[in-house]
N, C-alpha and C positions, 0 to 999 in steps of 0.2 A: 437429023439427030433422032434417034429412036429411043422411046421410053416405054415403060410398062403400061399396061392398060389403065392403071390407077394413077398415071402421071400425066399431067397436062402442062402446056406452056402458055404463058401470057406475054405477048409482045409488048414493047413499050407503048404506053398511051392507050392500051386496050383495057376494057373492063374485065374484072375477074369474075368468073361464074363457077359456082360449086354446086354439086348435086348430092347432098347428103342422103343417108338412108331415111326414107319417109317415116319409119317408125321411131326415129330418134328425134325427140323434141328439141334437143340442143346437144352440142358436142363441146369437147375441150379443144379450143383452137391452139394447137401447138405449131406456131409459125416460127420457122427457123431462119434467122438471118445469118448467113454464112459467108465469111470474107475469104474466099479463095479455094476451099476444098469441099468436095461432096462425099469424100470417103467416109467421114465419121457418120454422116446421115444414113448412108447405106448400111453400115454396121450397127448403128444404134436403133434404127427403125425398120430395118430389113426392106428398104426402098431400093429403087433401081435408077438413081440419079446418075447422070454421065460424070465420069471421073477423068481427070487429066492423065494422059499417057506420058510418063516421064521420059520414055525413050525418044519421043518426038519433040522434046524441048518443053519449056515452061511457057505457058500462055493461058489466057483466060478461057476456062472451059464452059462455065455456066453463064448464059446470057439471058436476061429477062428474069421472070419469076416462074418457077416450076413447083407444082403442087402434086403431092402423092399421099396415098393413104398409108398410115403406119400399120404394118402387119403385126398382128398378135398383141396390140396394145388396147387395153380396156380402160375407160370407155373409148368410143370411136374418136380417133385422133387423126388429123392431117398434118403433114409437114410441108413447109415451103422452103425451097432452095433458091436463095437470092444471088444475084450477080455480085461478085466481090467488089468491095469499095476501094481496094488498092490496086486494081488492074490498070494496065497502061493503055488498053485499047480505046477507052473513051476519052482520054486526056483529062483536062482540068476545066471542062465546061461547067459553068455555074449551075446549069440546070440539068446536069448529068442524071441519067436514069438511076444509077446506083444510090444517089442521095434520096431520090423520091421513093425508091423501093425500100430503103432502110427505114424511112419514116413510116411508110405503109406497114412494114412488119411490126414496128413498135405500136402502131395504132390498132392493129387488128388482132395481134397475137396475145395469147395468155402467157406463153413462155418464149423468150427470144434467146437463142444461143449465139454467143459472140465468140468467134474463133480468134485466139491470140497466141502469139508465139511467146514462149517463156522469157526470151531475152528482150521482149518488148515491154515487160512490166516496168513501170516507172518512166517510160519515154513519153515525151510530150505529144509527138505526132504519130509514131508507129502504133501506138496503142489506141488509135481511133478517138482520141480525146476531143479534137475539134468537131468530129462528126457527132459525137454524143452531145456536145454542147449545143450544136445547132439543132439537133433532134429534140433535145429537152425544151429549148425555147419554142420551137414550132408546135410541139405537142401540147404544151401548156396553153398556147394561144389558140390552137384549133379545137382541142377536145377537153371535155370535163375530166377531172381526175379519175382514173381507174388504175388499179394496181396490176402491174405487169411484172412478171418474174424475168430478171436479166440473169441468165446463166452464162457466166464467163468460163469458157473451156480453154485452159492453158495447155498449149501443145508443146510437145518435145520437152517435157519436164526435165530439169537438171537436178543436180544434187541438192539444190536449195530446197528445204522443206516447204510444203505448202503453207504451213502456219506462219512462215515469214513473208511469203509472197502475198497472201490474201489481205493482210492489213494494209499493205502498200497500195494494192489495187482498190480497195474500198476507200482509202483516204483520197486517192486520185478522183474517184467517182464523186465523192462528197464535195471535193474542191470544185469540180466542174459544176455541180448543182448549185453551190453557193455563189459561183461567179455568173451564173445565168441571170439575165435580166428578166424579172418576173412581172406579170401584170398585177394590178392592184388586188385582184381577187385571190392571187396565189403568192403574195409576197412572203407570207409567214407559213406557207405550206411546206412541210418537210419532205425530203426525198422519199421517205417511207410511205407517203400517201400515194405515190405514183408507181414505185418499183419495190420489188423484193430482190435484193442482190444476192446471188449464189455464185460460188466459185468452186471449180473442180479442176483437176490437172490430169493429163494423160501423157504416157510415154510416147516416144517417137515410133510412128508406124513403120518406118523403113528400117530402123535399127533394132527395135524391140517389138516385133509384130505380135508375138504371142502374149506378151505382157499388155500390149495395147488392147488386144481383143478381150482379155480378162477384165481390164478396167472399164471398157465400153459395156461389157455385159453387166457389170455392177451398176453403171450409170443408167442403163436401160430399166433396171428395176425401180428406179425412182419415178418413172413415167407411168407406172401402173397405178390406177386409181388416183391420179394426180389432182383431180378436182375434189377429192374428199377433204374434210376439215384437216388442216395441217399438211396438206399435200403440196406438191411442187408448184402447182398453178397459183395464180394470184387470188384475190378475193372474188373475181368474176362478176363484179358489179356491172350492170348494164349489158349483160350478155343477151343477145337476141336469139330467138328460136331458130332452128335450122331452116325453116321456110323463108325467113327474112334475111338470111345471111347474104344472098346474092345482091339484093338491093342495098344493104348496108355497106358492102364492100365497094360497090360502084360509087356511092356518094363519098366515101372516104377517099377513093382514088381521084375523084374529080376535084376535091378540095386540095389535095396534094399537088395535082398538075397545075392548078392556078396560083400556087404559092411561089414567090420569087426570092424569098429570104434565105434559103439554104445555101451554105457555102462550105468548102473544104480547104484545108491549108495548102499552100503552094508546095510544089514538089521539092524545091530546094530546102525548105524548112524540114520536110520529112527526112530528107537525106541527112541533113545536119543533125537532126535529132537521133537518128539511128546510129550514125557513125560516132558521134560524141559519146553516146551511151556505151557503145562497144569499147571505146578507148578507156572510158572511166572504169568500166568493169574490169578491163584487163589490168589497169594500174592497181585497182583494189585487190585483185588476186595476187599480184606480185608483192604488194605490201604484206599480205598475210603469209606469204612464203619466204619473205626476206630472212636471211640468216641472222642478221643483227637483231631484228625484231624477235625472232624465235628465242635467241639467247637471252634477250632482255625479259621476255615473258616468262621464261623458265626461272630466271634469277629472282624475279619479283615474287614468285610463289614461296620462296624461302625466307626472304626478309627484305628490308629497304635497300635500294640500289643507289649508290652515289651518282650524282649528275644524271638522274633519270630523265628529267625534262630535256636536257641538252641532247642526249643520245636519241630520244624518240623524235625530237624536232628535226634532227638531221635526216633521219630515215624518211619522214613524211615530206620534207623539202625536196628530196631527190625525185620522188614519184610525182609530186605535184608539178615540178618543173618539166618533166618529160611530157605530162599531159598538155601543158601549155604550149610546148613546141609542136606537138603532133596535131593540135586542133586550131592552129593559128589562122588557117585559111577558111574555116567554116564560119557560118553565121555567128556574129558576135553575141547576139542575145542568147542563142541556143548554147553556144560555147560557155558563156558565163554561167548560165543556169546549171549546166551539167558539171561545171567546175565547182559550184557551190554544193551540188548534190554529192560529188566525190569527196569534197572536204567534210561534209556532214557524215557520210557513211564511214570514212576513214576514222574520224574522231569517235564515232560510236563504236567502231571496232576496237580501238585502243583504250577507250575510257575505262573498261574493267581493270586494266593494268594500273591505270592512274589511281583508281579507287582503292585497289589493293595496296598500292604504295602509301597512300594516306593512312590506310588501316594499320600497316606496319609502323608507320611513323607515330601514330597515336598510341599504339601499344608500348612502343619503346619509351616515349615521353612519360606515359602513365607509370610504367615500372620505375623510371628514374625518379619520379615524384615520391613514390613510396619509399625508395631507398634513402633519398635525401631527408625526408621527413623523419624517418626512424633514427638516422644518425644525429640529427639536431636534437631530437627529444632525448636521446641517450646522453647527450652532452649537458642536459639540464636547461636547455633553452625553453622559453615560454611557448606554449602550444600555438596560440594565435600568431605570434611573430614568426614562428617556424613555418606555419602554413603559408603565410604571405610571401616569405622569402622563396620557398620552394615553388609556389605557384607562378611567381613572376619569372623565375629562371626557366621553368619548364615551358611556359607559353611562348617565351622568346625562342627557345630551341625549336618548338613546333613551327613557328612562323618561318624560321630560317629553312627548315626542311620543306615546307610547302613552296617556298620560293624556288628551291632547287628542283622540285618535282614539276613545276609549271611548264606547260607547252606553249610555244609562241602562237600556234594556230588556233588555240582555244582559250576562251576566257572562263575556264571552269572555276566555280566558286567553292572554296574549301571551308566556308563558314560553318556549314552543317557539321563537318567532322570536328572543327575547332570547338563548336558548341557542345558536341558530344563529349569531347575531351574535358571541357570545363565541367560538365555535369558529372562525369566520372570522378574527377578530382574532388569536386564539392561533396559528392556522395561518400567517397572514401574518407575524406577529412571529417565529415560528419560522423561516420561510423567509428573512426578512431577516437574522436572527441567523446562520443557517447560511452565507448568502452572505458576510456580513461576516467571520465567522471563517475561512471558506475563503480569502478574499482576504488576510487577515492572515497565515495560515499559509503560503500560497503565496509571499508576499513574503519571509518569513523563510527558507523553503526555498531560494528563489533566492539570497538572501544567503549562506546556508551553502554552496551549490554554488559560488559565485564564490570564497568564502573557502577552500575546500578543494581544488578541482580543480588549480589551477596549483601551489600548494605541494606537494601530494602527488606530482604529476608530477615536480617538481624533485627531491624526495627519492628517487623511484624512479630518476631519472637518476644520482644519486650512487651508489646501490646499495652502501652500506656496512653495517657491523654496527649502526650507530645509526639505520638507516633506519626500521624499524618503531617503536622507542621514540619517535623524533621525530614519526612520524605519529600515534601515540597521544596524545602531548602536544598536538599541533596539533588533533586531533579533540576532545579534552576541552576545550581552551581556547575554540575557536570555538563548540562546542555550548553550553557554559555561558553564554557571552556572548549567544548567540541566545536561549536560554531565559529569561535575565533580561529581555531586551528584550520577549520575547513575553509574559511575565507582566505587565509594565507595560501592554502594549498591550491585553490582554483583561481588565484589572481592572474596567472599566466594565460588562462583561457579567455579572458576579456568577455565575460558573459554579460548579457544585457540585464537590466534591472529586474525585469519580469522573471527571467530564468533564475537569477540569483535569489529573488524573494521566494520563488517556488521551492528551490532547493533548501533554503533555510526552514521554510514551513514544513517541508517533508521530514527534515531531520528532527525538528521539534515534535512533530507528530509521532515519529518513530520512538523517541525517548519516552514520550507519554505512554505509547502503546506497550513499551517494555514494562513499565511500572504497572499498568493496568493488567497486563497478562500475568505478571507475577502475583498481583493481588487476587486475581481470579483463581490462580493455581493454589495459593495458600488458603483461600476461602474454603476450599474443599477439605482442608486439614484443620479446620477451626476446632473441631471437637477434641482432637488430640492435643492441641495447644491449650485448650481450656483445662483439660485434665492435668496436664503437666504444670500449669500455673497453680491449679488447686493443690496439687501435691506439694509444690514448693512452698506455698504460703502456709498450708495446714501443718506440715511436718517439720517446719523450721521456724525458729523465733526471729526477732528483729535483727539479731546479730548473725543470722544465717547459720545458727547452730541447730543440730537436730533436737527436736523436742523429746523430753522424757516425761511421759504422762504419770505424774506423781499424785494426782488428785487435786492439786492446787490450781490447775489451769482452768480458765473459763472456755470450755469447748464451744459454747454457743457464740461467744464473741469471735473466737478464732475461726469458727466455721463461717460466720458472716463475712469476716475479712477475706477468707479464701473464696467464698462465693462472689464477693464484690470484684476481686481481682480477675476471676474467671469470666464474669459477666462483662467486665471492661474489655477483655480480649474479644469477646463476641461482638461488642458494639464497634470496636475498631475494624473488624473484618466484615461488618454488615454492609458497608458502602465505600465507594472510592471517593476520596475527598481531596482532589487535586486543584479545585477551583476556589478554595477558601470560602465556600458558601456555608453558612451556619445550618445546623440541622438539630433535630431533637431526638436522635436515635438513642443516645446513652440515657438521658433522663427517662425516656419512655420505657426502655428496657428495665431500668432500675425500679421505676415505679410499678411496672407490671409484673416483673418476675421476682425481684427482691422483696417487695412489700406484700406480695401475694394477692394483689388485686385481681389477677387473672383466675386464680383457683376459686371455684365456687363450691363450697362445702355442702350446703343444703340443697336439696332437690327443688325446694320452693323458689330459690333464687337463681337456678341454673339458666332459665331463659333470659332473666334480666342480665346476668353476668355475661352470657354469650353475646348478647346484643351490645353490651358496653365494653367488650374486650377490645382494647386499642390495638392488639396484635392480630386481630382477625382480619387481616388485610394482606394483599399481595404487593403493596407499594408503600414506600416511606414518604411522609410529607416532606416537601422541599428537597427531594432527592430525585434526580432524573432517572428514568428507567435504564438508560445505558450505563449509569454509574452504580447501579444496585448490584450487590454481590449476594446478599442473603435477604430474603423477604421476611417480613414480620412473622408470618406463619411458620417459616422454616426456623427462625430464631426460637420461637416457642417450642417447636418440636425438638430442636437441639438441646434446649435447656432441660427439658424433661428427660431426655436420654442421658444428659450429663449428670443430673441429680441421681438417676438410677445407678449409674456406673460408679459414682463416688460415694455411695452410701456405705460401701464396705470399709473404706478407710475410716469413716466416722464411727462405725460400729467397733472397729478395732481399737480406736482411741478410747472410746467409752469403756470397753472391756479392760483395757490396760489400767485405766484409772480405778475401776472397781477392784481389780486384783491387787493394786497397790494399797488401797484402803484395807483390804482384808489382811494383807501381810503385816501391816503396821499394828493391827490390833491383835497382839500375841497372847495376852492374859485371858484365861477362861473366865466365865461369869462367876460372881461371888457364890452363887448356890453350888456351882461345881467345886469351888475351893472348899466350902464347908463339907460337902459330901466326901471329898477326898480325905479331909482331916479326920472325919469320923470313921470312915471305912478303912483307912490305912493306918490307924493307930497301932494295931497289932504288929504290922510289918515294920513300922518305925521303931517300936520297942525291940524287935528282933535284931535290927541293925545295931542298936546301941549295945545289946548284950554280946554280939559277935563282931569284933573289929575287922575280921577278915572280909566280911561283906562290905564294910566301908571302903577297904582298899580296892576291892573289885569295882565298887561303884565309882570310886575316884578315877580308876583307869578308864572305865567306860565313859566317864564324863570327859576326860582328856581326848579320847579318840573321837567322841561325838563332836567336841568343840573343833578339833582339827578338821574333821570332815565338813563341818558347817562352814568354816572359813574357806577351806580349799574349794568347795563346790559352790559357795556363795548361794546358799539355799534361799535366803531371803529375796534375792534378786530373781531367782528362778520362778518363785511364786507370784511375782508381780504381773505376769502374763496369764495368770489363771491357775487354779488348783490342778486341774487335770494335766495341763501342759507342764507344770512344775514337777508333778509326780513322774511323768513319763521321762522328762529330762534327767531327773535325779536317778531314776532306776537304770537308765542307760549309762550313766557315768559313775555309779556307785562302786562297782568292782574295780575298774581301772584306777579310781582315786585311792581305794584301800591298798591296792598293790603298790601304788606309787609311794604311799606313806610308809609301808613296811620296808620298801627298798631304801628309802632315805634313812629310816631308823637303823637299818643294818649297816649302811655305809658310815653313819656317824659313830656307830658302835665300833667299827674297825678303824676309825680315825681318818677316813677319806673325806675330801671336800666334795660335796655334791655338785653335780653339773647343774647349770642354770636350766630350769625347766622350760620347755617349749611353750610359747604363748598358746594358752587354751582358747579354743574357739568360744566366742562370746555366747553367753547364755541366750541372749536375745536372738542371735542368728540361729541357734539350735531350735529355739522355740518356733521361730518363723519357718524354718525348714520343715519342722514336724507338722506345723499347722497347714502349710501349703500342701504337704503330702496328704493330710487328712481332708482338707477343704481346698481343692484347686481353685486358683484365682480365675475368674471368667476371662475369656480371651479379649473381651472388649475393654477390660481394665488394664491400663499400662502397668508395666513392672514398677515404674516410678511411684505408682500410687500406693504400693505396699512396702516400699523400701525407705529406709531412713539412715541417718548417720549414727553409727553405733560405736561407742567407745568400749574397748575391752578392759575389764577391771584387772585381769591377771597380767596382761602384757602391755597395758598402757598404749596400745596402737589404735589410732582413730581412722575410721573408714568414712569417707565422704560420699554421699549419694550423687548420682549423675545430675539429679534435679538441682541440687545445691550448686554444683559447679556451673551448670547452664545458667542459673539465675545470676550468679556473680558475673559471668562473662557477658550476659545481656546488659546488665546494668553498666558495665564498663563501656561496651560499644555504644550504648545510648548516650552516655556522657560524651563520648568522642564525637559522635555525629551531630549532637545538638550544639 
């Protein structure tokens, strides 16, 4: 046998001698254990190992151990071509050379390449499992742990992806490791302490030569700088320098030669393993291509299939029976093992369809639950009872469907899918219950809002001492009525006590919040309410009739009553009083604002008054901050603004009284009468001497009297001299024309038409004065309006304030 100059042969039992480059202190020991072929080594490392000539038949080519330098690989690397472990030439000798060489390769190499056929993956014997088991045991017993890379090269790769083959191979290696009897020192040592397992796959050299060469070229790149961190080589612990390699290899070979424990499986076990594996793979392939299975798989993608379990069980029974018939004469242990593997793989293959079947069944039952629940609720059934009824019927339907989909060969558990269905049903029922309860609660909250807003606003308009007690009675009455209706509405939900109590408390809180929100809203309009109350009390008497300022009224007393009523409105709106807690807001406001204790007139007492001012605070005594609407300081500021904006009405009333007094005092002073008698004596005598003058004077008197009565001059001057003159001057000419027209009509014998109601003098004066002196925007119209009775037309006009006052009194009486 001829080899390249870099290749040497080691006969059985002889020591191995290597001569590395002297300049290299150490090398990467790339020892290759190859079971049957040298072709890959030559392509991978550019070596010149002898290859089998297929034209001369199949026989063992490599005998012994051959070493060669890897061409072009850095760092310096050698390859070892070992005699195949499955050759027939050496028989089943327990001390066969191939066993010893395999152990030697594992002991000395950094990387061990194990050649495997793709169809051997998963086989018990053909995949060299017994050999690995024996090697693991001996290696642990002979050597200290050092990490060696096992590179499994899967030959003649099929269509099965590598990611499916690799986990099976790794699992088999781990099982071998777990089954190996370990010494006490290594009982807990994991496989990763001894080996790094790598897996790669190559196409067939004979059928796909070009693809094979491309894949080998890619694999070759992994051997460059393989001893670098993260490289293909192991951790290289205990690596000896190149000068000591020869002696180290001799000692290792000596120990291996003296060992008698290595063993390989019998030939018949290997045959049974290979053949049963082939039959099992063939049956699994036929199952995947079965027309009945393909039709069933296609149908399951659309929806649930009736009698799914029965149909699938029949398909599996057919191929399992064929396997049993074809493997009946092989070793029983191997046959049973492969039968179990076939059963497991077939069930793994069809399990996705079974899972899809359960998924369709779960979706169908869940949709059925939704439909049934909606129908029962539409009929008026109780929610909790409807959920129980639908749940029971749907879970029974699901259990029947699972029994129909079950396969005889598998004991698959559908409890997870059933539990998911139960969670889906519970989640849906919970969401529907929450939606229904929210709808009911929102409905009663809306009713409470309608029942409270307008009555509370009316009570605030009244602003009396009984306002807050009336609001509390109203709140309690409406809340209790709503809670009673709510309890009846949610009885069908069968709520627990805690949930029911929470719902009741939330509704009570909502009703209280409605009142509090309305109170805070109306507190912002307290100044308007105070002015309206002042206008109502000041401009109307106790019988709600408009006041006519004749000079006999006590303006001070009326003003005090109006101020008291307005201040009571302010005290009512100062704080929320829903808890029936006593407070001193009203007495404090009256004592501070009505009695004038806050105002400090003298500069000497200002510091004393400021420090003693009870309203110089931002909180009320005995009132919680959350219930406070208007602070004492704000009350004081509002009162000052109120007094400023209502002074105009008081001034108008005082002016009206003064005008009335002047109009009633018609006679001139006595000295004026005496002067007129003395100075007018000559004119008086002239009238007596000429009767024509008397006639003229009489006519003038009649006309003046008619004008006086028609224009109601006395009433015009009640609102002031200037206002009376302006009003009379604007009406003088129309009144004279009207008198002349009536005289002409009487002279002709016609009945005069009823005169149109004249606009009241007071309204004319008011219009004129507002034109001359516009009312400030801050003063409401109601503050300068009053109920006026027209003398000419006897038509009474009622002010809006009077009507509002009457309506508020009526509502307060109804609510209390």
